[in-house]
C-alpha positions as CSV (number, residue, x, y, z in Angstrom):
1,M,0.0,0.0,0.0
2,H,1.3,3.5,-0.9
3,K,2.2,5.5,2.2
4,P,0.1,8.7,2.3
5,V,1.8,12.1,2.6
6,M,2.3,13.5,6.1
7,V,0.5,10.6,7.7
8,E,2.1,11.2,11.2
9,E,1.0,14.8,11.1
10,V,-2.5,13.8,10.0
11,L,-2.9,11.3,12.8
12,E,-1.6,13.8,15.4
13,T,-4.0,16.5,14.2
14,L,-7.0,14.2,14.1
15,A,-6.2,13.3,17.8
16,L,-7.6,9.8,17.4
17,R,-9.7,8.3,20.2
18,D,-11.3,4.9,20.8
19,Q,-14.8,4.4,19.5
20,E,-14.8,7.7,17.5
21,T,-15.9,7.8,13.9
22,Y,-13.9,9.5,11.1
23,I,-14.4,10.3,7.5
24,D,-11.7,9.6,5.0
25,A,-13.0,11.8,2.2
26,T,-10.4,10.7,-0.4
27,F,-9.9,7.0,0.1
28,G,-7.5,6.4,-2.8
29,T,-5.4,3.4,-1.9
30,G,-6.6,3.5,1.7
31,G,-3.4,4.8,3.3
32,Y,-5.1,7.2,5.8
33,S,-8.0,4.8,6.5
34,A,-5.6,2.0,7.4
35,A,-3.4,4.3,9.6
36,I,-6.5,5.5,11.5
37,L,-7.9,2.0,12.0
38,E,-4.6,0.5,13.0
39,N,-3.9,3.3,15.6
40,E,-7.2,3.2,17.5
41,N,-10.2,1.0,18.0
42,C,-12.3,3.4,16.0
43,F,-14.5,3.6,12.9
44,V,-13.8,5.0,9.4
45,V,-16.4,6.0,6.8
46,A,-14.5,6.3,3.5
47,L,-15.4,7.9,0.1
48,D,-14.0,8.0,-3.3
49,R,-15.3,8.9,-6.8
50,D,-12.9,6.6,-8.6
51,P,-14.4,3.1,-9.3
52,E,-11.0,1.5,-8.9
53,A,-10.8,2.8,-5.3
54,A,-14.2,1.2,-4.7
55,L,-12.7,-2.2,-5.7
56,R,-9.7,-1.6,-3.4
57,A,-12.1,-0.9,-0.5
58,E,-13.5,-4.4,-0.6
59,S,-10.4,-5.8,1.2
60,F,-10.8,-3.2,3.9
61,K,-14.4,-4.3,4.5
62,K,-13.2,-7.9,5.0
63,K,-10.3,-6.9,7.3
64,Y,-12.0,-4.4,9.5
65,N,-15.6,-5.6,9.3
66,N,-18.1,-3.1,10.8
67,R,-15.3,-0.7,11.7
68,F,-15.0,0.3,8.0
69,S,-17.6,1.3,5.5
70,F,-17.2,2.8,2.0
71,Y,-19.4,5.0,-0.2
72,E,-18.6,5.5,-3.9
73,G,-19.1,9.1,-4.9
74,R,-17.7,12.7,-4.8
75,F,-16.8,14.1,-1.4
76,G,-18.7,17.3,-2.5
77,D,-21.8,15.2,-2.1
78,M,-20.8,13.5,1.1
79,E,-23.6,15.1,3.1
80,K,-26.0,13.1,1.0
81,L,-23.9,10.0,0.8
82,V,-22.9,9.2,4.4
83,P,-25.1,8.8,7.6
84,S,-25.6,12.1,9.4
85,I,-24.3,10.9,12.8
86,G,-21.9,13.8,13.8
87,Y,-18.3,12.9,13.0
88,D,-15.2,13.3,15.2
89,G,-12.9,14.0,12.3
90,I,-12.7,14.4,8.5
91,V,-9.5,14.2,6.5
92,F,-9.1,15.2,2.9
93,D,-6.0,14.4,0.7
94,V,-6.9,16.7,-2.2
95,G,-5.7,16.0,-5.8
96,V,-4.7,13.0,-7.9
97,S,-3.8,9.7,-6.2
98,S,-0.6,7.8,-6.9
99,P,-2.4,4.9,-8.8
100,Q,-4.0,7.4,-11.0
101,L,-0.7,9.0,-11.8
102,D,1.2,5.7,-12.1
103,E,-1.3,3.9,-14.4
104,S,-0.7,5.2,-17.9
105,S,-4.1,4.0,-19.1
106,R,-5.7,6.7,-16.8
107,G,-4.1,9.5,-18.9
108,F,-3.1,11.7,-15.9
109,S,0.6,11.7,-16.4
110,F,2.7,13.6,-19.1
111,R,5.6,11.2,-18.4
112,M,4.0,8.1,-19.8
113,E,2.2,7.3,-23.1
114,G,-1.5,7.0,-22.5
115,P,-5.0,8.1,-23.7
116,L,-5.6,11.8,-23.0
117,D,-8.3,11.1,-20.4
118,M,-7.8,12.3,-16.8
119,R,-11.4,11.4,-15.7
120,M,-11.4,10.2,-12.1
121,E,-14.8,8.6,-12.5
122,K,-14.1,7.3,-16.0
123,K,-17.2,9.0,-17.4
124,G,-18.1,12.4,-18.6
125,L,-16.0,15.0,-20.4
126,S,-12.3,13.9,-21.0
127,A,-9.2,16.0,-21.5
128,A,-9.2,15.0,-25.1
129,D,-12.7,16.3,-25.5
130,V,-11.5,19.7,-24.2
131,V,-8.4,20.1,-26.4
132,N,-10.1,18.7,-29.5
133,G,-13.5,20.4,-29.2
134,F,-13.3,23.7,-27.2
135,E,-12.7,27.1,-28.8
136,E,-9.2,28.5,-28.5
137,K,-10.3,31.3,-26.1
138,E,-11.8,28.8,-23.7
139,I,-8.8,26.5,-23.8
140,A,-6.6,29.4,-23.0
141,R,-8.9,30.5,-20.1
142,I,-8.8,26.9,-18.6
143,I,-5.0,26.7,-18.8
144,W,-4.6,30.1,-17.3
145,V,-7.2,29.9,-14.5
146,Y,-6.6,26.3,-13.5
147,G,-2.9,26.0,-14.3
148,E,-1.7,29.6,-13.8
149,E,0.3,29.1,-17.0
150,R,1.6,32.4,-18.4
151,R,1.9,30.9,-21.9
152,S,-1.7,29.8,-21.9
153,R,-2.7,31.7,-25.1
154,A,0.3,30.5,-27.1
155,I,-0.5,26.9,-26.0
156,A,-4.1,27.2,-26.9
157,R,-3.2,28.7,-30.3
158,A,-0.8,25.8,-31.0
159,I,-3.4,23.2,-29.9
160,V,-6.1,24.5,-32.2
161,A,-3.6,24.7,-35.1
162,Q,-2.4,21.1,-34.6
163,R,-5.7,19.5,-34.0
164,K,-6.8,20.6,-37.5
165,E,-4.2,18.1,-38.8
166,H,-4.3,15.4,-36.1
167,P,-6.7,15.4,-33.2
168,F,-5.0,14.8,-29.8
169,E,-5.3,11.3,-28.6
170,T,-2.4,10.7,-26.2
171,T,-0.7,12.4,-23.2
172,T,2.6,12.4,-25.0
173,Q,1.2,14.2,-28.0
174,L,0.0,17.1,-25.9
175,A,3.1,17.2,-23.7
176,A,5.4,17.3,-26.8
177,L,3.4,20.3,-28.1
178,V,3.5,22.2,-24.8
179,R,7.2,21.7,-23.8
180,P,8.9,23.9,-26.4
181,I,6.3,26.7,-26.0
182,V,6.9,27.0,-22.2
183,G,10.6,26.1,-22.3
184,V,12.8,25.0,-19.4
185,E,12.2,27.1,-16.3
186,R,14.1,25.2,-13.7
187,P,15.8,21.7,-13.3
188,G,13.4,18.9,-12.6
189,F,10.3,20.8,-13.6
190,D,8.5,19.6,-16.7
191,P,7.1,22.5,-18.8
192,A,3.9,20.5,-19.4
193,T,3.0,20.3,-15.7
194,R,0.7,23.3,-15.4
195,T,-1.2,22.5,-18.6
196,F,-1.9,19.0,-17.4
197,Q,-2.9,20.2,-14.0
198,A,-5.3,22.7,-15.5
199,L,-7.0,20.1,-17.7
200,R,-7.3,17.6,-14.8
201,L,-8.8,20.2,-12.4
202,Y,-11.2,21.4,-15.1
203,V,-12.4,18.0,-16.3
204,N,-13.0,16.7,-12.7
205,D,-14.3,20.1,-11.3
206,E,-11.8,19.6,-8.5
207,L,-11.9,23.1,-7.1
208,G,-15.7,23.2,-7.1
209,E,-15.7,19.8,-5.4
210,L,-13.3,21.0,-2.7
211,E,-15.5,24.0,-1.9
212,R,-18.6,21.8,-1.6
213,G,-16.6,19.2,0.4
214,L,-15.5,21.9,2.9
215,E,-19.0,23.2,3.3
216,A,-20.3,19.6,3.9
217,S,-17.6,19.0,6.5
218,E,-18.9,22.0,8.5
219,K,-22.3,20.3,8.6
220,L,-21.1,16.7,9.3
221,L,-18.6,17.4,12.1
222,K,-19.8,17.4,15.7
223,T,-18.7,20.1,18.1
224,G,-15.0,19.4,18.8
225,G,-14.6,17.5,15.6
226,R,-11.3,17.9,13.7
227,L,-11.0,18.9,10.1
228,V,-7.7,18.1,8.3
229,V,-6.9,19.0,4.7
230,V,-3.7,18.1,2.8
231,C,-3.3,20.1,-0.5
232,F,-0.6,20.0,-3.2
233,H,-1.4,23.1,-5.3
234,S,-1.7,26.8,-4.5
235,L,-5.2,27.0,-6.0
236,E,-6.5,24.3,-3.6
237,D,-4.6,25.6,-0.6
238,R,-6.0,29.1,-1.2
239,I,-9.6,27.7,-1.1
240,V,-8.9,25.9,2.1
241,K,-7.1,28.9,3.7
242,T,-9.9,31.3,2.8
243,F,-12.7,28.9,4.0
244,L,-11.0,28.4,7.3
245,K,-10.2,32.0,7.8
246,K,-13.8,33.0,7.0
247,K,-15.3,30.3,9.2
248,S,-13.0,31.1,12.1
249,G,-14.0,34.8,12.0
250,G,-10.8,36.0,10.4
251,L,-12.0,37.7,7.2
252,A,-12.4,41.5,7.3
253,N,-15.2,43.4,5.7
254,P,-14.6,43.2,2.0
255,S,-14.8,47.0,1.5
256,R,-14.8,50.1,3.7
257,Y,-17.4,51.6,1.4
258,L,-20.0,48.8,2.0
259,P,-22.2,48.6,5.0
260,E,-20.6,46.7,7.9
261,A,-21.7,43.1,7.6
262,P,-23.1,41.5,10.8
263,P,-20.4,39.5,12.6
264,L,-20.3,35.8,11.7
265,V,-20.4,33.4,14.6
266,P,-17.3,31.3,14.1
267,T,-17.9,27.6,13.4
268,F,-14.2,26.6,13.3
269,Q,-11.1,27.3,15.5
270,L,-7.8,27.1,13.6
271,K,-5.4,24.5,15.1
272,N,-2.4,26.1,13.3
273,R,-2.2,29.6,11.9
274,K,0.2,28.5,9.2
275,A,0.0,25.4,7.1
276,L,2.3,22.5,8.1
277,S,4.8,21.1,5.6
278,P,6.4,17.7,5.4
279,G,9.9,17.2,6.9
280,D,13.1,16.9,4.9
281,A,13.2,13.1,5.5
282,E,9.7,12.6,4.0
283,I,10.5,14.8,1.0
284,K,13.7,12.8,0.4
285,S,11.9,9.5,0.5
286,N,8.8,10.7,-1.4
287,P,9.5,13.7,-3.8
288,R,5.8,14.1,-4.4
289,A,5.4,15.3,-0.9
290,R,7.5,18.4,-1.4
291,S,4.5,20.7,-2.3
292,A,2.1,19.3,0.4
293,H,0.5,21.7,2.9
294,L,-1.7,20.6,5.8
295,R,-4.3,22.9,7.3
296,S,-6.6,22.0,10.2
297,A,-9.3,23.3,12.4
298,I,-11.7,22.3,15.2
299,R,-15.5,22.5,14.9
300,M,-17.1,24.9,17.3
301,E,-20.7,25.2,18.5
302,G,-21.7,27.9,16.0
303,K,-24.4,27.0,13.5
304,S,-23.4,26.6,9.9
């Protein structure tokens, strides 16, 4: 089983206790779920939108019996998916999972030949549908907004020109187009990274899902419940930071020219003002951890 990022920090922040119930909102390979279940005599309710994760969850059901349950679906919908019992903790590991990156047939990686897919649920709009069918202006917008890629317009222009001759079918086709346009920025950073990130976030509506998942966690956590979110990209981390700042009463009035808004009753208390980062040893053993940020908060009595 793949070891999840910052697992020790996640367990410490969740403050596990016997007989409590936790939600693993991003089951993946089950790393966090296993760590939680092995550390305390507690219960885990897990979710994942990827049908392959649902298959992996079957072995957990056999091993942990009634201590583990699984629901297939998006964590943005978890308020509808899981029992409303009041949870003691919720953990999110936001982004693409290692199996999705490592399996070329899923089309997430620019390093391996595979279909230009990127769909977590294996249904709906694919990355190939976007680059082959969307207008140039919209492709540029997606790459800029979701990838923060400064060369977004040039990339979109090149995509539209090339697809007239040969529609994009594989990950390597797209990566080969993008790399010379962006150029080498720093050692070890692939120029296609931000374009692939943008398409993946857009196709799976990951930022929208994160916003809905955070709102759902506010409703599902009991008073004293712990929320833990691990992010890997600045766009995701910004959403989490803003949500927690707002819900802990830390956001100022948006404009001094607008009427003073009534004060919000805080529903979360921040556990750490700043995001936690992985240690040097973990980054050395798992380079994917280098961009991870962990933010956490405790649910208070205020109504959502």
